[in-house]
C-alpha positions as CSV (number, residue, x, y, z in Angstrom):
1,X,7.9,-18.8,-29.1
2,X,9.9,-15.6,-28.6
3,X,6.6,-13.5,-28.2
4,X,4.9,-16.1,-25.9
5,X,7.8,-16.4,-23.7
6,X,8.3,-12.7,-23.5
7,X,4.5,-12.4,-22.5
8,X,4.9,-15.2,-19.9
9,X,8.0,-13.5,-18.4
10,X,6.3,-10.1,-18.1
11,X,3.1,-11.5,-16.6
12,X,5.2,-13.5,-14.1
13,X,7.4,-10.7,-13.0
14,X,4.9,-9.3,-10.3
15,X,5.3,-8.2,-6.9
16,X,4.7,-11.0,-4.4
17,X,1.5,-11.4,-2.2
18,X,3.5,-10.3,1.0
19,X,4.5,-7.0,-0.7
20,X,1.0,-6.3,-1.7
21,X,-1.0,-7.3,1.3
22,X,1.7,-6.4,4.0
23,X,3.8,-3.4,2.7
24,X,1.3,-1.8,0.6
25,X,-2.0,-2.8,2.1
26,X,-1.1,-2.7,5.9
27,X,2.0,-0.7,5.9
28,X,1.3,2.1,3.3
29,X,-2.6,2.1,3.3
30,X,-3.3,0.9,6.8
31,X,-5.7,-1.9,5.7
32,X,-4.8,-5.3,4.7
33,X,-8.1,-5.7,2.6
34,X,-7.0,-3.0,0.2
35,X,-3.7,-5.2,-0.4
36,X,-5.7,-8.4,-1.0
37,X,-7.7,-6.2,-3.5
38,X,-4.7,-5.1,-5.2
39,X,-3.2,-8.7,-5.0
40,X,-6.5,-10.0,-6.6
41,X,-6.3,-7.4,-9.4
42,X,-2.7,-8.0,-10.3
43,X,-3.2,-11.7,-10.3
44,X,-5.9,-11.3,-12.8
45,X,-4.1,-8.9,-15.0
46,X,-1.1,-11.3,-15.0
47,X,-3.5,-14.1,-16.0
48,X,-4.9,-12.1,-18.8
49,X,-1.4,-11.3,-20.0
50,X,-0.3,-14.7,-20.4
51,X,-3.4,-16.4,-21.8
52,X,-2.6,-18.1,-25.1
53,X,-3.3,-16.3,-28.0
54,X,-2.7,-16.4,-31.8
55,X,-1.6,-19.8,-33.4
56,X,0.1,-22.5,-31.5
57,X,3.6,-23.3,-32.1
58,X,5.0,-26.6,-32.3
59,X,7.5,-27.2,-29.7
60,X,11.1,-27.8,-30.7
61,X,12.9,-30.8,-29.7
62,X,15.2,-30.2,-26.8
63,X,18.9,-30.8,-27.3
64,X,20.3,-34.0,-25.8
65,X,21.5,-33.3,-22.1
66,X,25.1,-33.4,-21.8
67,X,26.0,-34.9,-18.5
68,X,28.6,-33.1,-16.2
69,X,30.1,-34.2,-13.1
70,X,27.8,-33.4,-10.0
71,X,30.2,-31.0,-8.4
72,X,30.8,-29.0,-11.5
73,X,26.8,-28.5,-12.1
74,X,26.6,-27.5,-8.4
75,X,29.5,-25.0,-8.7
76,X,28.2,-23.7,-11.9
77,X,24.6,-23.1,-10.4
78,X,25.9,-21.4,-7.2
79,X,28.3,-19.2,-9.3
80,X,25.3,-18.2,-11.7
81,X,23.0,-17.5,-8.7
82,X,25.8,-15.5,-7.0
83,X,26.3,-13.3,-10.1
84,X,22.8,-12.6,-10.6
85,X,22.4,-11.6,-6.9
86,X,25.2,-9.1,-7.4
87,X,23.6,-8.0,-10.5
88,X,20.3,-7.4,-8.9
89,X,21.9,-5.6,-5.9
90,X,23.7,-3.3,-8.4
91,X,20.4,-2.3,-9.8
92,X,19.0,-1.6,-6.3
93,X,22.0,0.3,-5.3
94,X,22.0,2.2,-8.9
95,X,18.4,3.3,-8.4
96,X,18.7,4.2,-4.7
97,X,21.2,6.7,-5.9
98,X,19.3,8.1,-8.8
99,X,16.2,8.6,-6.7
100,X,17.9,11.0,-4.7
101,X,18.5,13.2,-7.5
102,X,15.3,13.4,-9.3
103,X,11.9,14.7,-8.5
104,X,9.9,12.3,-6.6
105,X,7.0,11.5,-9.3
106,X,9.6,10.7,-11.8
107,X,11.4,8.5,-9.2
108,X,7.8,6.9,-8.8
109,X,8.1,5.1,-12.1
110,X,11.6,4.0,-11.8
111,X,11.1,2.2,-8.4
112,X,8.0,0.5,-7.5
113,X,8.3,0.5,-3.7
114,X,9.3,4.3,-3.6
115,X,6.5,5.0,-6.1
116,X,3.8,3.0,-4.1
117,X,5.1,5.1,-0.8
118,X,4.8,8.3,-2.8
119,X,1.2,7.6,-4.0
120,X,0.0,6.2,-0.6
121,X,1.3,9.6,1.2
122,X,-0.5,11.7,-1.3
123,X,-3.5,13.8,-0.7
124,X,-5.3,12.0,-3.4
125,X,-8.9,10.3,-2.9
126,X,-8.6,6.6,-1.8
127,X,-9.8,5.4,-5.2
128,X,-7.1,7.6,-7.2
129,X,-4.4,6.1,-4.6
130,X,-5.4,2.4,-5.4
131,X,-5.4,3.1,-9.2
132,X,-1.9,4.7,-9.1
133,X,-0.6,2.1,-6.8
134,X,-2.2,-0.7,-9.0
135,X,-0.5,0.8,-12.1
136,X,2.9,0.7,-10.6
137,X,2.3,-2.7,-9.2
138,X,1.5,-4.0,-12.9
139,X,4.3,-1.8,-14.4
140,X,6.7,-2.9,-11.8
141,X,9.0,0.3,-12.4
142,X,12.1,0.4,-14.5
143,X,14.4,-1.0,-11.6
144,X,12.4,-4.4,-11.6
145,X,12.1,-4.5,-15.3
146,X,15.8,-4.3,-15.7
147,X,16.3,-6.8,-12.9
148,X,14.0,-9.2,-14.8
149,X,15.6,-8.6,-18.2
150,X,19.0,-9.2,-16.7
151,X,17.7,-12.4,-14.9
152,X,16.4,-13.6,-18.3
153,X,19.6,-12.5,-20.3
154,X,19.9,-16.0,-21.7
155,X,16.2,-16.5,-22.6
156,X,14.8,-15.4,-26.1
157,X,13.0,-12.4,-24.6
158,X,12.6,-9.1,-26.5
159,X,13.2,-6.5,-24.3
160,X,11.2,-3.9,-26.1
161,X,8.1,-6.1,-26.1
162,X,8.8,-6.9,-22.4
163,X,8.4,-3.1,-21.5
164,X,5.3,-2.9,-23.7
165,X,3.6,-5.8,-21.9
166,X,4.7,-4.2,-18.5
167,X,3.3,-0.8,-19.5
168,X,0.0,-2.9,-20.8
169,X,-0.3,-4.5,-17.4
170,X,0.1,-1.5,-15.6
171,X,-2.5,0.2,-17.6
172,X,-4.9,-2.9,-17.5
173,X,-4.5,-3.1,-13.6
174,X,-5.2,0.6,-13.2
175,X,-8.4,0.3,-15.5
176,X,-9.6,-2.7,-13.5
177,X,-9.0,-1.1,-10.2
178,X,-11.0,2.2,-11.1
179,X,-13.9,-0.1,-12.2
180,X,-13.6,-2.1,-8.9
181,X,-13.4,1.2,-6.8
182,X,-16.6,2.5,-8.7
183,X,-18.2,-0.8,-8.1
184,X,-17.3,-0.8,-4.4
185,X,-18.0,3.0,-3.9
186,X,-14.3,3.6,-2.6
């Protein structure tokens, strides 16, 4: 179950459609159709990553639910959400500071948005830009990976395997993007 849950978590931690179409496609590449192309490839890669494989595991019986007062449940939920928001904001601030002190191409792997901006602004041919951005979208960047692992801290997710799945997802996205670019003549 841990391996499947880790695959599911890796496949579901992807950039959103608005980011891929609006920010990357329209904002960075000046063509929303390129954003839709990247979005389609990312969704296909995520689906391929989480497809069932191997033997099936019999689900364990869930422990009995212990009822708590509604006020306590809501308070706990709000507190946990606020703590998670602070953790994610902390990673964003940390990586914003780190990016100022390292070479841009290394920073591209640390933070996905910055990486996509760097690749889009490069002098590379369009197909190479799309392949590079597609890898970064699939990989997500170290900042997003750490945010995802922090959000799933209580889940039985193997951090090392999660990172390997994200690298594989980025690699698969890059290969598929290259193939689509060849097919479309981009």
